[in-house]
N, C-alpha and C positions, 0 to 999 in steps of 0.2 A: 504494500500499499504506500503510495507517494505522499510526500509531505504536502500539507495544506499551505495555501497561499499565506504569505506574511500579511498581517493586518498593520498597515502603516498609516499614522495620522501625521499630516503636515501642517504645522501651525504657522500661519503668516498673518500679515496686518490686514490686507485688503486686495481686491482683485487688481492685477496689473497685466498689461497686454502680453509682455514676453514671458510671464510666468504661466499664462493660461495655456500656451502651446506646450510648454514643459509638463504641466499638469495632465494634459490630454495624453501625452506620450506616456507618462507614468501609469495612467489608468489603464493603458493597453498592455503593460507588462504582464506577462502570463503568471509570474511568480508573486504578484502583489495584489492585496486587496486595499486599495488606496482611497483615502478620504482627505479632503483639505478642510481645515478649520480656519475660517476667517474671523478676525477679532473686530472688524469694523466694516460697516457698509457706508462708504464715504459719499458726500455730496460732491457736486462739481467744485464747489469752493475748497473743500477739503483736499481734493485731488490736485488743486492748483497751487498748493503750498510748495514753495521752492521753484515753481515755474513762472510765477508772476501773472498768471491768468487762469481763471476757472476753466475746466474743461471736462468732457466725458469722452470715453473711448468710442471710436467708430466701428468697432467689431465686437462680436459676442465674446464675453470673457468667462462664462459659466457653463458652456457647452462641452460635452464629452468627458466629464469626470464627476465624481460625487463630491459634494461639499455641503457645508452648513455655516450659517452665520451665527456667531455666539452672541450673546447679549452683552454689550458694552456698558458697564455701569458707572464708567467715569463720570465725575461731576462735570467735566467739560470735555466731552468726546472730541478727539482731534488727532491728526496724525502728526502734528508738530511738536509734540511734548511726550516725555517719558510717561507721564501719568494720564495721558489722553486715550490709552487703551487699557481697560481693566476688565478681564473676563474671568472671574472666579470659578465659573462652571467648568473650567478646564480641569480643575482638581477632580471633580467627580467623574468626568468622562475618562480621564486617564486612570484614576484608581479603580474603576469598574472593570479593568482588564479588557477595554475594548480594543487595545492595540499591543502588538508585539513590540513595536519601536515607534518613536516619534522623532520627526525631523522638525527642528525649530528654525525659522527663517530670520536670524539675527538675534540681537540681544539688547536692542536699544528702546524697548517699550516694556512696561510693567507686565503686560500680557505674556510676552515671550518668557520672562523670568518666572511668571506663574506656571507656565508649562514645564519649564526646566525643574522647578522645585517639585512639581506634582510627579514628574518622572522619577526624580531622586527618591521621593517618599515611596512610591509604588514599586521601585526597582525596575522600571522600564528603561531600556536603552534609549538614550537621547543623543541625536546628532545635530549639531549647530552648523547651519550654512550661512555664509555671508559673502556678499560681494564687495566688501570693504577693501581698501588698499592701505599700504603702509606709509603714504605720503602726507596724509592729513595731520596737521600739528596736533599733539595731544599733550595734556598736562602730565607730568611725571607720575602723579599719583594714579591717574586713570590707566597709564601704561602698566604700572605695578599690579593694579587690580586685574587687568586682563591677563597678565602673566600668571597670576594665581588661579583665575577662574578657568582658563582654556583647558587645562589638564582635566578638570572635573567633567567636562562634557565631550571632550575628544573621543571618538570611537576606540582609540587604542588605549585609553586610560585603564589602569589596573582595576578600578572598581567595577569595570564592565566585564571582567574576565569571565565571570560566571554566566554571562549572557553573550559571550563572544560568538557563539554559533549563529544567534539571530543577526548580529551586526555583519558577520561574514557573509550571510546570505543576502542582506539588504544592500550593502555597499556596491556589489557588482551591477545590480539593477539600476541604481542611481547614477553610476558612472557611465553605464552603457547608454542611457537616455541622454545624459548631459553632454556626452562627447560625440554623439551620433551626428554624422554629416548628412543623413538620409532624411530623418524627420525635421521638417522645417515649418516655420510659421509665415504666413503672408501678411505683410504690412504695406498697404496701399500698393499691392501688386509686386512688391520686392520681397525676396526671400531673406528671412532673418533666422539664423541657426538658433535652435531651442536652447534656452538658458543664457543667451547673450543679452546683455543689458541694453537693448535697443528700444526705443520708444516710437510709438505712432499715435500722436495726440490730435485731438480736434478741439479747438477752442470754441467755447459757447458763451 
């Protein structure tokens, strides 16, 4: 009897164009039972933070994969601040053994740390993904905190050794999709590799 599919939860902030193509590809992986957990359903103004203009995406972002929007209980829900995403239900979802592993997209919002802590408590392997680079100036204290935190969530960390088999099954699937030159997303008629940080925006 073969192994059942890995139940994978992917925690991220909100729907984004280039992530949607990646999520559709992951949903097609034969070894995964894949679900995206969105922490916020943004307005056009929310999405415009950092771009200088409100906008909505001009293509479907939720087709082709399973997802759910979590309840954001932040006092001031927003994408521009750490406390702008607060989704405590992550704890119950993860502790209920819904997932064999959880992928967290970054660490810059309260919700993402809620997911990480819930995984630590429940003993669920957690992998943290980020498209950050090393050229952004950072306060020395923040650099030190990251040096201390990264080993706690890195898939090769010792605390995950008892669940290493799960991680070793999951990583190849994530890498296969992320590096594939075949699966591509369309952005205004142009091909954009899955997982690449390209944007296709429409001002509103």
